N, C-alpha and C positions, 0 to 999 in steps of 0.2 A: 762753573756755571757762567753763562752770559746773562747779564741783566741789562735790559734796555729801559731807559728812562725817557718818557715822552711827556712833554708839556702839552696841556690841552690846546686845541686849535683856537684860532681867532674868534673871540666872542663879541657880542654886541656891546656897545658902550654902556658903562654903568648908568643906571637910571633908577634912583631910589623910589620914584613914583611907580614905576612898573615892577621893579624887583626890590622891594624893601629888604629882602633877605638875599644877599648877593649869591648865595648858593644856587638860586634858581635861574641865574642869568645864562641864556643859551649861547650856542655858537651863532655867528652871523651866517647869512646865506653864502657869502664869499668864504667864510671860515669853514663851512661844511665842504664846499667844493675843493678848497685848497687842502684841507685835511685828507680828503679822499685821495687826491693825487699823491700827497706825502705818504699816506699809508700804503698805497699801491707800490710806490718806489721802495719803501721799507720792506714790504713782503717779497719783492723781487730780490732784494739784497740778502735777506736772512733765510728765506725759503720756508722755515717752520719755527713755531714757538710752542711751548708747553702750557704756559699760563699767562693770564692777563689779570691784573688787579687795578682798580681805579678809585680815585676820590669819589665820594658820593655827590659832589657838586655837578649840576646838570651839564655844564660845558665839558667837564672831564668824562662823565658817563657817555656822552654822545661821541666824544673823541675815541674812547675805548671801543664803543660799538663799531665805529668806522674802521678802526685799526683791526679789530677781530674779523670783520667782514672781508678784509683784503686777503685772507688766507683761505685755502681750500683743504680741508673743510673749514668753515668759519669757526672762530673761537669766541666764547662768551666770557665777558669780564665779571669778576667778583668785586663788589664794593668793599673797600677797607676804610674805616673811619680814620686810621692813621695817616692816610694820604690827603686828608682835608687840609685846607689852609690852616696854618698853625700847628700842623702835625709835627711830631718829634722824629727827626731823622734817625735817631738811635732806635726808636721803637719800630720804625719802618724797616730798617735793615735787619733787626732782630726777628721781625715777623717773616721776612723773606727766608732767613736762615732756618727758622722753625717750621714754617708751613710749606716751603717749597723744596724740602729735602728730596733729592733724586731728580729734580727738574734740571734740564740742561739749558733752557732758554725761557726767560720770563720777561714780561713787559709790565712796568708800573706807569700809570697815567696819573698825572697830578699837576702841581702848581709850582711856581717859583715863589719863595725861595727854597721851599722844602726839598725839591728834587736836586737842586744844585748843592744843597747842604748834604744830601745823601752821597752825591759824587765826592764832595770833600771828605766826608767821613770814611767812605770806601777806600779812598786813595791815601789819606794822611792820618786817619784816626781821629780827626777833629771835624765836627759838623760845621764847616765854614764854606761859604759859597766861593768856589774857586773857578767856576765856569759860568756861562750864561746859556740858557736854553731859549730859543725863539719859540713862539707859539707853534705847535706841531713840529717842533724840533726834537731831535733824539740824540741821546748819548748812549754809547755802548761800553759797558764795564765787563771785564772778565775777571772772575775769581778762580784762579787755577786750582786752589786746594779747598777752601771753604769760604762761605759768605761770612765776613767779619770786618770790623773796622781795620783800615790800613792793609787789607788783604787783596785789593783789586788793582788792576791797571786799566787805564782808559784806552780803549781800542779806537774809537772815533767819536766825533761830535758833528752832527749834520743839522743845518738849519732847514726850515720849511722851504725856503727859496731854493736851496741846493737840491732838495728832493724834487721840487717842481721842475727844476731845470733839466732833469733827466728826460722829461716828456716834451720839452720845448725845442729840442734839437731838430 
């Protein structure tokens, strides 16, 4: 299985007066535009996916919607509470293994540090942040046999700016 980890796109600045609950903070206008470009480049690269799951936070849900819209036919994301800020990387990876049996390509949309801890868990068996994901950046993991800790290899890691550069040539 190939597992793609996508950090949510650029969001508006934190403002407790407007969003006392940070889970409601949206993508910025530039963040929406840049996330669309990144998603389009991603879809051209991978061609097809089977599943998308997202954090229930507003900025992640919108990122997942944009990511799903980049495919033909469009894909709908399912919200997973495990992908929220503070989520447990072990539980995230276990849910992928349990719920996505038979899938060949799945996308998880969420936050740092949880996604980079999933990368660490997948590669080393320890939920440690061994990479960095830019906003709307993507990591590709391949699990050749089964989805489990220390069972993956990192195929690539691409920043939002690298995705965007594909369309600025």
